[in-house]
C-alpha positions in Angstrom: -0.2 18.4 -6.3 1.4 19.5 -9.4 2.7 17.1 -12.2 6.2 17.6 -10.9 5.5 16.1 -7.5 4.2 13.1 -5.8 2.1 12.6 -2.8 1.3 9.7 -0.8 -1.7 10.9 0.0 -4.0 8.3 -1.5 -6.6 10.9 -2.0 -4.6 13.1 -4.7 -4.7 9.8 -7.1 -8.2 9.4 -7.1 -8.9 12.5 -9.6 -5.5 12.3 -11.8 -6.8 12.5 -15.3 -4.9 9.4 -16.6 -6.1 5.9 -16.5 -3.5 4.4 -14.1 -1.9 6.5 -11.2 0.7 5.1 -9.3 1.9 6.1 -6.0 4.4 4.8 -3.8 4.5 5.0 0.1 6.4 2.9 2.9 4.9 1.7 6.4 6.6 0.6 9.7 6.0 -2.8 11.0 2.6 -3.6 12.3 1.0 -0.1 11.1 -2.6 -0.3 10.8 -4.4 1.8 7.6 -8.1 1.9 9.3 -11.2 1.1 7.3 -11.4 3.4 4.2 -12.4 3.1 0.3 -11.7 5.1 -2.7 -12.9 6.1 -5.9 -10.9 4.4 -7.9 -9.9 0.5 -7.9 -6.7 -0.4 -7.0 -3.8 -3.1 -6.9 -2.4 -3.4 -3.7 1.3 -4.7 -3.8 4.0 -4.8 -1.5 7.8 -4.7 -3.0 8.7 -5.9 0.4 6.8 -7.1 3.3 3.4 -8.7 3.4 0.0 -7.3 4.6 -3.4 -8.8 5.2 -6.1 -6.8 3.9 -9.4 -7.0 5.5 -13.3 -6.3 4.4 -16.5 -7.0 6.2 -17.2 -10.2 3.9 -13.6 -11.3 4.2 -9.3 -11.0 4.4 -6.9 -11.5 2.2 -3.1 -12.1 2.9 -1.1 -10.6 0.6 2.9 -11.8 0.9 5.7 -10.8 -1.8 5.3 -11.4 -5.1 1.2 -11.2 -4.5 -0.9 -8.4 -4.9 -4.4 -7.8 -4.5 -6.8 -6.3 -6.3 -9.3 -4.0 -4.7 -12.4 -2.5 -6.5 -13.0 0.9 -6.3 -15.8 2.1 -3.4 -15.1 -1.2 -1.1 -14.6 -0.4 2.4 -11.2 -2.1 3.3 -8.2 -2.1 6.2 -4.8 -2.9 5.9 -2.2 -4.4 8.4 1.5 -4.4 7.8 3.0 -7.5 8.5 7.1 -6.4 8.7 8.7 -3.2 7.0 6.4 -2.9 4.0 7.2 -0.7 0.3 3.6 -0.7 -0.7 3.6 0.3 -4.3 -0.7 1.0 -5.3 -2.1 1.4 -8.8 -5.2 3.6 -8.8 -7.2 2.5 -11.9 -9.9 4.6 -13.2 -13.3 3.1 -13.5 -13.6 2.8 -17.2 -10.2 1.0 -17.5 -11.1 -0.8 -15.0 -14.6 -2.1 -16.2 -12.6 -5.7 -17.2 -11.4 -6.4 -13.8 -13.1 -8.6 -10.7 -15.9 -7.0 -8.6 -14.7 -8.5 -5.9 -11.0 -8.7 -4.0 -8.6 -11.3 -5.2 -5.4 -11.9 -4.5 -3.2 -12.1 -7.9 0.2 -13.5 -8.3 2.6 -10.9 -9.7 4.9 -11.9 -12.5 8.4 -10.5 -12.5 7.6 -8.4 -15.7 4.4 -6.8 -13.6 6.7 -6.3 -10.9 9.2 -3.8 -12.8 6.2 -2.7 -14.8 5.1 -1.1 -11.3 8.3 -0.2 -9.9 8.5 1.5 -13.0 5.4 3.3 -12.7 6.1 4.9 -9.5 8.8 6.9 -10.8 6.9 8.2 -13.4 5.6 11.8 -13.8 1.9 11.7 -12.2 0.5 13.6 -15.3 2.8 11.2 -17.9 2.5 11.5 -21.8 -0.4 9.1 -22.7 0.6 9.3 -26.3 4.4 8.2 -25.4 6.2 5.4 -23.9 5.0 5.8 -20.2 1.2 5.8 -21.7 2.2 2.6 -23.6 3.9 1.0 -20.1 0.6 2.1 -18.3 -1.4 0.3 -20.9 1.0 -2.9 -20.8 -0.1 -3.0 -16.9 -3.6 -2.9 -17.4 -3.1 -6.2 -19.8 -0.5 -7.7 -17.7 -2.9 -7.4 -14.6 -6.0 -9.0 -16.7 -3.9 -12.2 -17.2 -2.7 -12.8 -13.8 -3.8 -15.8 -12.1 -6.0 -15.6 -9.0 -4.2 -17.0 -5.7 -6.5 -19.2 -2.7 -5.2 -16.4 -0.1 -8.8 -15.1 1.0 -10.5 -16.2 4.0 -14.3 -15.7 3.7 -16.0 -14.7 6.5 -20.1 -16.1 7.5 -23.0 -13.8 8.1 -25.4 -16.1 10.5 -24.2 -14.7 13.7 -23.6 -17.9 15.3 -20.9 -19.0 12.8 -19.6 -15.9 12.7 -19.1 -16.0 16.3 -17.1 -19.2 16.1 -14.7 -18.1 13.1 -13.9 -14.5 15.0 -13.5 -17.0 18.3 -11.0 -19.0 16.1 -9.1 -16.3 14.6 -8.3 -15.0 18.4 -7.1 -18.4 19.4 -5.8 -19.9 16.3 -3.7 -22.8 17.3 -6.6 -23.9 19.4 -7.4 -27.7 18.9 -11.1 -27.6 19.6 -13.2 -29.7 17.4 -16.4 -28.5 16.0 -18.5 -30.4 18.6 -16.2 -28.0 21.3 -17.2 -24.8 19.2 -20.5 -26.0 18.8 -21.6 -25.6 22.7 -20.3 -22.1 22.9 -22.2 -21.2 19.9 -25.8 -22.8 20.9 -25.5 -24.9 17.9 -25.2 -28.4 16.9 -21.8 -29.6 15.3 -24.1 -30.9 12.3 -25.7 -27.3 11.9 -22.4 -25.4 11.9 -20.8 -27.9 9.6 -23.5 -27.2 7.3 -23.2 -23.4 8.0 -19.4 -23.8 7.1 -19.9 -25.2 3.5 -23.3 -22.8 3.2 -21.7 -19.5 3.6 -17.7 -19.6 3.4 -17.6 -22.5 0.6 -15.2 -24.3 2.7 -15.7 -27.1 5.6 -14.7 -26.3 9.3 -11.3 -28.0 8.7 -10.4 -26.2 5.8 -11.3 -23.0 7.0 -9.0 -23.5 9.9 -6.4 -24.2 7.9 -6.9 -21.3 5.8 -6.9 -18.9 9.2 -3.8 -20.5 10.1 -2.2 -19.9 6.7 -3.1 -16.0 6.3 -1.9 -15.7 10.3 1.1 -17.7 9.4 1.6 -15.0 6.6 1.5 -12.4 9.1 4.2 -14.0 11.5 6.6 -14.4 8.6 6.3 -11.1 7.6 7.3 -9.7 11.0 10.3 -12.0 10.9 9.1 -15.0 13.2 11.0 -17.9 13.4 9.4 -20.9 11.9 9.5 -23.2 15.3 7.4 -20.4 17.1 5.1 -19.9 14.2 4.3 -23.7 13.6 3.4 -24.2 17.7 1.8 -21.0 18.0 -0.7 -22.0 15.1 -1.4 -25.7 16.8 1.3 -27.7 14.4 2.9 -30.5 16.1 6.5 -29.3 14.6 8.1 -27.1 12.1 8.0 -29.7 9.5 4.0 -29.8 9.9 4.0 -26.5 9.0 5.9 -26.2 6.6 4.5 -29.3 4.9 1.0 -27.1 5.5 2.6 -24.4 3.8 3.8 -25.9 0.7 0.5 -27.6 0.2 -1.3 -24.8 0.2 1.4 -22.6 -2.0 3.5 -24.8 -3.8 6.4 -23.6 -2.2 8.1 -23.5 1.1 7.7 -20.4 3.6 11.3 -19.5 2.5 10.2 -19.1 -1.3 7.9 -16.1 0.0 10.1 -14.8 2.9 13.8 -15.5 2.2 14.6 -14.7 6.3 12.4 -18.0 6.8 14.9 -19.8 6.2 15.1 -23.4 8.0 18.7 -23.1 9.0 17.3 -20.0 11.4 14.8 -22.6 13.6 16.1 -25.9 12.6 13.1 -26.8 10.8 13.8 -29.3 8.1 11.4 -27.7 5.2 10.6 -30.3 2.0 11.8 -28.5 -1.0 
């Protein structure tokens, strides 16, 4: 990769002699980027579309206006929900030293969004002493100030609970109780309840709701109507689903996914 050209191969950005390297790459709906890792830390952002980022430890939903911070060397995979315009910042290890050592979903400010889009138009070997260098420094300061958003789904290590969680994600709309799942796992419901809190920090009900929220992000990103999403996820009505979404994220689905307008599905969203 020469200073004047831009690659869409992430490997070409790992050793660029700059603290931040910005890559622009677009993906079709449903694209799966298989497990991989990078030498540099990443801020993975989509100016359009939604993503589900997964590591062996958990999953993170990344709707519009959000980004995921991915530490260097951590194996992860990404699934695209809808057409995704991904804009990734690869951050050199010394520049990433002040950032978290674990993945985080971050609320991207309007300013940072515009800075990221601008960074993707700059020369790869930008002038560190000039305006481009100051822009990249401002980007790092903005990332450090971003609030964390609870869009993660921790996965347990206990094999009994792990099997239950995988089954729950396959049958995300299931109304089965913890006692029902306990029979499949070969453990008592009391044991599973204890393990849920000890290994994920969430109760069974809270973990299942978080799993449904992440599934909803993918379906909304793919353009599915709210009525279908609500029923597929086990909610009695679109309004019940929208209420859950608003409690979790502080706004209805249409705030994050403009096409998820209640008028498209007959749902009545509280605003």
